[in-house]
C-alpha positions in Angstrom: 93.3 -20.9 31.6 92.7 -21.9 35.2 95.6 -21.8 37.8 97.0 -25.4 38.4 95.8 -26.6 35.2 98.1 -27.7 32.3 97.5 -26.1 28.9 95.0 -28.1 26.7 93.8 -29.9 29.9 90.1 -29.3 30.4 90.1 -31.6 33.7 89.8 -29.6 37.0 92.7 -30.1 39.5 91.6 -31.6 42.9 91.1 -29.0 45.7 94.1 -29.2 48.0 91.8 -28.4 50.8 89.4 -31.2 50.1 90.0 -34.2 52.5 91.3 -37.3 50.6 88.7 -39.8 50.0 85.6 -37.7 50.7 84.2 -37.9 47.4 83.7 -35.3 44.8 83.0 -31.7 45.4 79.5 -30.2 46.1 76.8 -31.8 44.4 74.7 -35.0 44.9 77.9 -37.1 45.5 79.5 -34.9 48.0 79.0 -37.5 50.6 82.0 -39.7 51.9 82.2 -43.1 50.4 84.4 -44.8 52.8 85.9 -44.2 56.3 84.2 -43.4 59.6 82.2 -40.5 58.1 80.3 -42.9 55.6 78.9 -45.3 58.2 80.3 -48.1 56.2 80.8 -51.2 58.3 78.9 -50.0 61.1 75.9 -52.0 62.7 72.6 -49.9 62.7 71.9 -48.8 66.1 68.7 -50.2 67.7 66.1 -47.4 68.2 64.0 -47.5 71.5 60.7 -46.2 72.1 61.4 -44.0 75.3 57.7 -43.1 75.7 57.2 -46.7 77.1 56.5 -46.7 80.9 59.8 -47.8 82.5 58.9 -47.7 86.0 60.2 -50.2 88.5 56.9 -52.0 88.6 56.8 -52.4 84.9 60.4 -53.7 84.8 59.6 -56.3 87.5 56.6 -57.3 85.4 58.9 -57.5 82.2 61.1 -59.7 84.1 58.4 -62.2 85.4 56.9 -62.4 81.9 60.2 -63.1 80.4 61.0 -65.9 82.9 57.4 -67.2 82.5 58.0 -67.4 78.6 61.2 -69.1 79.0 59.6 -71.7 81.5 56.9 -72.2 78.9 59.3 -72.7 76.0 61.3 -75.2 77.9 58.3 -77.1 78.9 57.1 -77.3 75.3 60.7 -78.4 74.0 60.9 -81.0 76.8 57.4 -82.4 75.9 58.4 -82.4 72.1 61.5 -84.3 72.8 59.7 -86.8 75.0 57.2 -87.5 72.2 60.0 -87.9 69.8 61.9 -90.4 71.9 58.7 -92.5 72.8 56.8 -92.4 69.5 58.8 -91.1 66.5 62.1 -92.8 67.0 60.8 -96.4 67.6 58.7 -96.1 64.5 61.9 -94.8 62.5 64.1 -97.6 63.9 61.5 -100.3 62.9 61.2 -99.0 59.5 64.9 -98.8 59.1 65.3 -102.4 60.5 62.8 -103.5 58.1 64.6 -102.0 55.1 67.9 -103.6 56.3 66.2 -107.1 56.4 64.7 -106.5 53.0 68.0 -105.3 51.5 69.7 -108.5 53.1 67.2 -110.8 51.6 67.7 -109.2 48.0 71.4 -109.4 48.3 71.3 -113.0 49.6 69.0 -114.1 46.9 70.8 -112.1 44.0 74.4 -111.7 44.9 75.3 -110.9 41.2 73.0 -107.9 41.4 75.1 -104.5 41.1 74.5 -100.9 40.8 76.6 -98.2 39.4 76.2 -94.9 41.0 78.1 -92.9 38.5 76.0 -94.1 35.8 72.9 -94.5 37.8 72.1 -98.0 36.5 71.4 -101.4 37.9 72.9 -104.4 36.1 73.9 -108.2 36.7 77.6 -109.0 37.0 78.6 -110.1 33.7 75.3 -109.3 32.0 74.9 -106.8 29.1 71.3 -105.2 30.2 70.8 -102.2 32.5 67.9 -100.7 34.4 68.1 -97.0 35.2 67.9 -96.5 38.9 65.2 -93.7 38.2 62.8 -96.5 37.6 63.6 -98.0 41.1 62.1 -96.6 44.3 65.2 -96.5 46.3 65.8 -97.3 49.3 62.5 -99.0 49.7 63.0 -101.7 47.1 61.2 -104.8 48.1 62.0 -108.5 47.2 59.2 -108.5 44.6 60.4 -105.5 42.9 64.1 -106.9 43.1 62.7 -110.0 41.2 61.1 -108.0 38.5 64.3 -106.1 38.0 66.4 -109.3 37.9 64.0 -111.0 35.5 64.1 -107.8 33.2 67.9 -108.0 33.2 68.0 -111.5 32.4 65.8 -111.2 29.3 67.7 -111.8 26.0 
């Protein structure tokens, strides 16, 4: 029987000289699993190639190239914003207005036309038939498509 071990207990007692939380004794798992020794929670330290020329001339060149890159990036960003404001936004606004007018015309012509978003169906108020929304290309419903849907819903 080993000292510090109860009779009939094959488990080895912890070594009092071993630091708490440092993991098991010698072997592949002897590394600490938490705490400052484990490296857990620490960000990796960036490595730097110190063989690169860090002369004052090179530092000035790096600063100039960095500034030129920022200037070029800002110029490209401003150009893209201007193109978006001048060309893309008016086109999108015109399409949205056209869709609003189309929906208003449908609502004016068919005030009894309803849709249930939970069940994903289109129906007529007081009617018994439904059309699945998957068969309708929302939000680009045209007046002709609405006519066809209403005709289908009014069939006996």
